[in-house]
Backbone as a ProteinNet text record, in pm:
[ID]
protein_1_A
[PRIMARY]
MKHEKPPIGPRLAGHLADWNQWMGDRGASSCSSDWHLVFFRWALQGRAVEFRDWALGQNSPEVRGALEGIWKVCRFNWPTMGGVGQQIFRAHWGWLAVELNLPGFSQGLSFREQLDGLEKDAKNRGMRIKDTAVVGPCLYAVLEQADN
[TERTIARY]
2306.6	2364.1	2252	2224.4	2151.7	2189.3	2333.3	2398.2	2370.4	2396.4	2386	2512.4	2533.4	2647.2	2724.7	2847.9	2930.1	2932.4	2935.3	2909.8	3064.3	3040.7	3184.9	3265.3	3402.8	3488.1	3607.1	3689.2	3799.5	3740.9	3616.5	3616.5	3571.5	3482.4	3467.4	3601.8	3679.6	3799.7	3904.9	3878.1	3940.6	3891.2	3746.9	3681.9	3703.6	3723	3740.2	3922.8	3990.2	4125.3	4137	4076.4	4078.5	4033.6	3920	3854.4	3967.5	4022.1	4105.2	4251.4	4301.1	4393	4370.4	4244.6	4199.2	4198.9	4143.3	4117.3	4266.1	4364.9	4483.3	4503.2	4524.5	4509.4	4388.8	4310	4172.5	4116.2	4041.2	3965.1	3821.8	3734.1	3616	3533.9	3441.2	3358.5	3238	3164.2	3014.4	2940.5	2994	2868.4	2800.7	2688.6	2622.5	2624.9	2659.8	2646	2783.8	2901.5	3017.1	3039.2	3070	3082.5	3151.9	3252.3	3353.4	3264.4	3193.1	3108.3	2980.3	2915.3	2778.7	2858.7	2981.8	3024.4	3045.8	3115.5	3177.8	3065.8	2968.5	2837	2757.6	2752.5	2670.9	2731.5	2869.1	2961.9	2955.4	2982.8	2989.7	2873.6	2772.1	2678.7	2584.5	2589.3	2509.2	2559.3	2702.6	2793.1	2907.7	2967	3100.3	3158.4	3081.5	3149.7	3183.8	3091.6	3097.8	3215.8	3230.7	3336.6	3453.3	3479.3	3592.3	3626.1	3556.3	3589.7	3631.5	3573.2	3622.7	3764.4	3764.4	3922.9	4026.1	4010.3	4116.6	4156.3	4078.5	4124.1	4210.6	4215.2	4284.2	4432.6	4495.2	4631.5	4661.2	4594.9	4650.9	4667.2	4707	4746.5	4581	4483	4349.8	4290.6	4291.2	4265.9	4322.9	4459.1	4508	4470.8	4465.5	4426.4	4294.4	4210.3	4050	4062	4124.6	4107.4	4184.8	4288.3	4345.8	4244.9	4174.7	4046.7	3973.2	3926.7	3822.7	3876	4005.5	4071.3	4095.1	4116.3	4108.8	4003.1	3875.1	3752.1	3730.7	3758.6	3751.9	3802.8	3954.1	4002.8	3994.1	3882.7	3817.1	3792.9	3826.4	3762.1	3661	3580.3	3424.2	3428.7	3330.3	3319.3	3271.8	3341.7	3319.2	3242.2	3194.5	3107.1	2947.9	2899.1	2786.1	2682.1	2565.5	2458.8	2453	2417.9	2400.2	2525	2601.4	2732.8	2765.5	2758.1	2789	2685.3	2555.7	2478.6	2487.1	2529.6	2554	2673.9	2803.6	2921.2	2881.2	2782.8	2752.6	2668.2	2599	2510.4	2583.3	2711.7	2787.6	2905	2953.6	3068	3079.2	3026.9	3035.5	2951.4	2863.4	2784.9	2882.1	2984	3110.3	3137.1	3210.3	3247.8	3129.5	2994.2	2902.3	2876.6	2874.5	2855.3	2965	3112.8	3200.5	3225.1	3125.3	3140.8	3262.5	3307.6	3434.1	3413.4	3526.1	3506.7	3447.9	3349.8	3352	3268.4	3207.1	3075.7	2961.8	2866.1	2725.9	2620.5	2509.1	2380.3	2392.6	2312.7	2309.6	2193.3	2178.9	2048.9	1936	1838.5	1691	1639.5	1512.3	1452.3	1379.7	1365.8	1326.2	1438.7	1550.1	1685	1717.5	1709.8	1746.9	1646.6	1519	1428.1	1462.9	1463.9	1473.6	1630.4	1723.5	1818.3	1797.8	1724	1680.2	1576.2	1517.4	1430	1522.3	1579.3	1682.6	1752.1	1841.2	1899.2	1832.8	1689.6	1582.7	1591.3	1538.7	1516.7	1626	1748.3	1872.6	1899.7	1823	1839.5	1717.1	1614.8	1479.3	1419.9	1427.5	1329.5	1276.8	1177.1	1128	1117.2	1067.7	1048.4	940.7	951.4	833.1	775.4	890.2	846.1	990.8	980.1	1091.1	1087.7	1172.3	1217.5	1325.7	1274.2	1384	1432.4	1549	1652.2	1730	1757.1	1817.4	1809.4	1928.5	1902.5	1918.7	1884.1	1887.5	1739.9	1726.1	1607.1	1676.8	1580.4	1632	1505.9	1521.1	1454.2	1453	1310.3	1310	1259.7	1341.7	1321.8	1249.3	1199.1	1090.9	1119.8	1110.9	1150.1	1018.3	1052.8	965.2	882	771.4	680.3	707	719.7	747.7	646.8
12990.3	12865.5	12830.5	12688.5	12626.3	12597.9	12603.5	12541.7	12676.6	12649.1	12735.8	12812.6	12958.5	13015.5	12965.9	12961	12925.3	13061	13067.5	13164.5	13226.5	13363.4	13464.8	13391.8	13372.8	13318.3	13233.7	13160.1	13094.7	12997.2	12930.1	12828.6	12936.5	13022	13121.2	13204.4	13232.2	13283.7	13192.1	13076.3	12951.3	12936.8	12980.1	12943.8	13069.9	13184.6	13306.8	13290.5	13269	13236.4	13149.5	13048.3	12950.2	13010	13074.7	13183.5	13242.3	13373.7	13469	13368.7	13259.4	13177	13122.7	13079	13056.5	13165.3	13288.2	13388.7	13469.5	13436.7	13479.4	13609.2	13616.7	13751.7	13784.4	13685.1	13682.4	13824.3	13894.7	14027	13998	14113.2	14102.4	14004.6	13958.2	13865.6	13946	13934.1	13992	13906.9	13750.9	13658.1	13637.1	13601.6	13623.3	13488	13407.9	13227.1	13201.7	13282.2	13231.1	13186.7	13083	13009.1	13106.5	13172.9	13238	13377.8	13437.6	13525.2	13492.8	13372.4	13339.4	13328.5	13254.3	13207.5	13339	13423.5	13536.1	13603.2	13648.5	13710.6	13627.8	13453.1	13409.2	13420	13411.9	13425.8	13539.2	13651.1	13795.1	13857.6	13871.8	14001.3	13995	14107.9	14150	14120	14067.2	14083	14105.5	14165.3	14211.4	14281.5	14395.7	14469.5	14382.5	14289.1	14203.3	14124.4	14070.6	13978.8	14042	14179	14273.1	14315.8	14351.2	14374.6	14279.8	14157.3	14041.6	13977.8	13980	13914.2	14047.8	14174.8	14280.1	14251.3	14183.7	14129	13995.2	13946.6	13815.3	13820	13716.7	13704.6	13568.1	13520.1	13377.3	13410.1	13300.4	13291.9	13275.8	13215.3	13242.4	13336.3	13423.1	13558.2	13641.4	13655.5	13743.3	13714.4	13582.7	13558.9	13613.9	13579.2	13627.5	13795.2	13862.2	13990.4	14062	13999.6	14012.5	13983.4	13912.8	13880.7	14000.8	14010.6	14126.9	14255.7	14291.1	14436	14416.8	14277.7	14271.8	14294.3	14247.4	14276.3	14431.5	14513.9	14638.2	14732.5	14648.9	14731.8	14691.1	14626.4	14581.8	14740.1	14725	14850.7	14877.7	14976.9	14986.4	15065.8	14995.6	15028.2	15225.2	15287.2	15447	15497.6	15416.2	15516.7	15493.8	15456.2	15482	15373.9	15395.4	15287.5	15149.7	15042.1	14911.7	14865.3	14888.5	14823.5	14853	14981.4	15027.9	14948.2	14921	14875	14708.9	14672.7	14507.1	14491.3	14578.7	14564.5	14572.6	14682.1	14711.9	14583.6	14543.5	14404.6	14285.1	14263.3	14150.4	14166.6	14295	14308.3	14471	14540	14685.4	14665.4	14589.1	14571.1	14587.3	14517.5	14511.3	14630.8	14704.5	14851.1	14947.6	14923.8	14993	14952.9	14807.7	14758.8	14816.4	14826.3	14856	14975.1	15072.3	15228.4	15302.3	15234.8	15298.9	15422.8	15507.5	15669.9	15639.8	15729.7	15726.9	15630.8	15548	15422	15494.7	15486.1	15485.3	15384.9	15395.5	15310.1	15332.9	15257.1	15240.5	15336.7	15374.3	15479.1	15390	15461.7	15422.9	15399.4	15326.3	15264.8	15404.4	15524.9	15656.8	15683.4	15703.1	15772.1	15707.3	15587.3	15481.6	15544.4	15524.2	15559.8	15703.9	15791.6	15923.8	15924.9	15854.4	15842.2	15786.2	15660.8	15605.6	15664	15768.5	15855.6	15960.7	16031.3	16123	16084.8	15961.5	15901.9	15860.5	15800	15770.5	15908.2	15999.8	16150	16179.1	16197.3	16219.3	16144.1	16008.7	15953.1	15946.5	16029.4	16027.1	15926.1	15853.3	15762.2	15776.6	15677.8	15677.8	15522.2	15516.7	15398.4	15328	15218.8	15092.9	15036.1	14983	14883.3	14898.4	14844.4	14817.9	14718.9	14663.7	14526.4	14561.5	14481.6	14505.2	14332.9	14354	14245.8	14282.2	14209.8	14248.6	14394.6	14450.4	14596.7	14697.9	14618.4	14717.5	14738.8	14840.4	14872.7	14881	14786.4	14770.5	14860.4	14906.3	14962.6	14879.4	14893.8	14830.4	15002.9	15061.3	15154.8	15167.8	15242.3	15253.1	15406.1	15402	15529.6	15599.8	15754.1	15851.9	15907.6	15930.8	15994.1	16120.5	16191.9	16360.9	16422.7
4437.1	4492.1	4633.4	4649	4721.1	4828	4856.9	4983.8	5103.6	5206.3	5292.3	5296	5282.4	5328.4	5443.9	5448.3	5557.9	5641.8	5770.7	5860.8	5837.2	5894.3	5875	5972.1	5916.1	5990.9	5888.2	5970.8	5888.6	5778.5	5786.8	5663.1	5554.2	5551.1	5438	5408.1	5496.4	5467.7	5361	5399.2	5307.2	5170.7	5172.3	5038.3	4932.7	4990.8	4934.3	4886.4	4986.3	4950	4811	4829.4	4733	4586.4	4599.2	4458.5	4439.6	4524	4471.4	4375.1	4493.6	4407.2	4252.6	4235.9	4097.9	4023	4050.4	3977.3	3953.6	4007.4	3951.8	3904.6	3761.6	3695	3581	3624	3546.9	3571.7	3490.6	3532.6	3541.4	3547.1	3562	3452.8	3481.9	3390.6	3355	3241.5	3233.1	3181.9	3201.3	3187.8	3331.4	3339.7	3482.8	3522.2	3451.8	3501.6	3514.4	3522.5	3533.7	3671.8	3687.3	3841.2	3943.9	3906.8	3978.9	4039.7	3946.8	3962.7	4066.6	4035.8	4116.4	4248.7	4233.3	4385.7	4487.1	4407.2	4488.8	4571.5	4487.8	4499.4	4618.6	4590	4686	4842.2	4844.3	4951.6	5027.8	4988.9	5030	4999.2	4916.7	4906.1	5019.2	5081.2	5182.8	5328	5315.7	5455	5417.5	5330.3	5277.6	5391.8	5453.1	5559.9	5672.5	5704.9	5829.5	5824	5690.6	5669.2	5658.1	5623.6	5596	5764.5	5847.6	5981.1	6044.6	6019.5	6102	6049.1	5923.5	5858.7	5913.9	5914	5959.3	6095.2	6170.7	6294.5	6311.9	6184.9	6167.3	6117.2	6131.5	6063.6	6011.2	5899.5	5843.6	5717.5	5641.7	5467.8	5422.7	5488.6	5433.6	5418.2	5526.9	5531.3	5471.7	5453.1	5390.3	5220.1	5183	5056	5028.3	5106	5114.7	5074.5	5171.5	5170.4	5018.4	4969.8	4863.2	4728.7	4743.4	4622	4643.1	4767.3	4761.4	4714.5	4757.6	4698.7	4538.3	4502.8	4358	4271.9	4333.3	4252.7	4280.2	4397.6	4416.1	4302.6	4262	4157.2	4007.6	3969	3837.8	3761.4	3656.7	3589.9	3560.7	3575.6	3554.4	3404.5	3335.2	3207.5	3225.7	3129.6	3146.6	3052.4	2928.8	2843.6	2897.7	3007	3056	3000.4	3051.9	2955.7	3040.3	2947.9	3026.3	3088.3	3021.6	3053.2	3204.1	3223.1	3390	3469.5	3443.3	3529.6	3546.4	3404.2	3423	3518.1	3504.1	3571.3	3708.6	3744.3	3902.3	3956.5	3876.7	3925.6	3953.3	3868.6	3871.2	3962.2	3993.5	4073.7	4153	4090.1	4187.2	4314.1	4314.3	4457.6	4562	4554.8	4640.9	4678.2	4593.8	4630.7	4700.2	4667.3	4719	4877.9	4896.4	5004.4	5131.3	5062.6	5148.3	5165.8	5096	5107.2	5035.4	4951.5	4898.2	4824.2	4837.1	4802.3	4614.7	4596.3	4440.2	4382.7	4491.4	4429.1	4508.3	4430.5	4479.3	4441	4481.3	4465.9	4285	4225	4071.5	4050.2	3915.7	3874.8	3908.7	3962.8	3993.6	3828.6	3821.3	3708.9	3646.5	3731.4	3679.3	3624.7	3680.2	3612.1	3486.4	3470.5	3364	3238.9	3282.8	3157.2	3103.7	3195.4	3159.3	3066.3	3090.3	3011.1	2877.1	2868.5	2750.4	2669.9	2752.6	2672.6	2583.5	2654.2	2592.4	2488.9	2511.7	2394	2272.4	2315.2	2178.7	2126	2175.6	2114.1	2019	2078.3	2011.7	1882.9	1875.7	1747.7	1680.5	1703.4	1614.8	1623.8	1758.2	1790.8	1899.5	1970.6	2078.5	2146.6	2267.2	2329.5	2284.2	2225.2	2205.2	2339.9	2392.2	2509.7	2577.1	2715.1	2821	2867.9	2924.2	2987.3	3115	3237.8	3342.4	3338.1	3360.7	3362.3	3461.5	3583.8	3697.2	3763.1	3750.9	3774.2	3667.8	3525.7	3436.5	3362.7	3331.7	3250.2	3075.5	2984.3	2871.5	2785.8	2671.2	2574.8	2449.3	2395.8	2256.9	2175.9	2095.5	2005.7	1878.6	1839.3	1712.4	1665.1	1554.4	1474.1	1534	1575.2	1587.3	1478.8	1496.3	1396.8	1398.2	1283.8	1266	1245.1
[MASK]
++++++++++++++++++++++++++++++++++++++++++++++++++++++++++++++++++++++++++++++++++++++++++++++++++++++++++++++++++++++++++++++++++++++++++++++++++++

């Protein structure tokens, strides 16, 4: 988003409360261009702890709505099968749990760790990595049949 972020305070709390109301019972989105994902990341990423700490000292409907929305995101179910789904989820929503230092959430895999996993998976399939591409926090591999 090209607009300047509102400072930590009542205005930001109001925006997040409106966002939370719109979200309702919706779950995590996996499309990186969805407005609600883009807005939430724009509004809070890099300053979630600062906002939470400020909000915990406040008592207004907007602040309560904003905090409810933050905790809702923290309760989204992470993909459990590993691989790229977890990396995409971490990039879209999981950054919040990492920023807030919630138990059980850690930084994502490094590119080296991702490559090691891709190489192991390719070997198990009788394939090898032909090429790789980086998309956001994810390392993708193009596989080809391994020569025996």
